[in-house]
C-alpha positions as CSV (number, residue, x, y, z in Angstrom):
1,M,0.3,-0.3,0.2
2,G,1.2,3.1,-0.7
3,Q,1.2,6.4,0.5
4,V,0.8,10.2,-0.2
5,T,1.5,13.0,1.2
6,I,-0.8,16.1,0.6
7,Y,-0.2,19.7,1.7
8,L,-4.3,21.5,2.5
9,D,-4.8,24.9,3.9
10,D,-6.1,25.3,7.6
11,D,-9.6,25.9,6.7
12,I,-9.8,22.5,4.2
13,E,-7.9,20.3,6.8
14,T,-10.7,21.5,9.6
15,K,-13.7,20.4,7.0
16,M,-12.0,17.3,6.3
17,R,-10.9,16.4,9.9
18,L,-14.9,16.9,10.6
19,A,-16.2,15.2,7.6
20,A,-14.1,11.9,9.1
21,K,-14.7,12.2,12.0
22,S,-19.1,12.6,11.4
23,M,-18.4,9.1,9.6
24,K,-16.5,7.8,12.2
25,I,-13.5,7.0,9.9
26,S,-10.1,7.7,9.8
27,Q,-9.6,10.6,7.9
28,S,-7.0,8.6,5.5
29,K,-9.9,6.1,4.5
30,W,-12.0,9.3,4.2
31,I,-10.1,10.9,1.6
32,S,-9.0,7.2,0.2
33,S,-12.9,7.1,-0.6
34,L,-12.8,10.5,-2.2
35,I,-10.3,9.1,-5.0
36,K,-12.0,5.9,-5.1
37,K,-15.0,7.6,-6.1
38,K,-13.2,9.9,-8.9
39,V,-10.8,7.5,-10.6
40,N,-13.6,4.5,-10.3
41,E,-14.1,3.3,-14.2
42,E,-17.4,1.8,-14.2
43,W,-21.0,3.0,-13.9
44,P,-22.4,3.2,-10.6
45,E,-25.3,0.3,-9.9
46,S,-28.1,3.2,-9.8
47,V,-27.2,4.3,-13.4
48,K,-26.6,0.7,-14.8
49,D,-30.5,0.4,-13.6
50,L,-31.4,3.2,-15.7
51,A,-30.9,1.0,-18.9
52,G,-33.7,0.2,-20.8
53,S,-36.1,2.6,-18.7
54,W,-37.1,4.5,-21.4
55,E,-39.0,2.6,-23.9
56,D,-40.0,5.4,-26.0
57,F,-36.2,6.8,-26.5
58,P,-35.7,7.6,-30.0
59,V,-33.4,5.8,-32.4
60,L,-30.6,7.4,-34.0
61,N,-32.3,7.7,-37.2
62,E,-35.2,9.1,-35.8
63,I,-33.2,11.5,-34.2
64,R,-31.6,12.2,-37.4
65,D,-35.0,12.6,-39.5
66,F,-35.4,15.9,-37.8
67,Q,-32.4,17.2,-39.6
68,K,-32.2,19.6,-42.6
69,E,-29.5,19.3,-45.0
70,D,-26.7,20.7,-44.5
71,S,-25.4,24.1,-45.9
72,M,-23.0,24.0,-48.7
73,R,-19.4,24.9,-47.2
74,E,-16.8,27.5,-48.7
75,E,-14.0,25.5,-49.7
76,L,-10.8,26.5,-47.5
């Protein structure tokens, strides 16, 4: 397990200590949990559960049917 040194201004450190204390975990675990959330590469279960929940969601061709033809572009 690696160790990292971080520097926090006094106000942020106080808020971090209070947050960790209110959750009854160490400051290290509190910071680690924030980092895990930020670097997580999978969608949360709450988001995965939404898949297929919109039955009337249009397919790509239906979306494109509303678009007009592109205008002619100038040559560069």
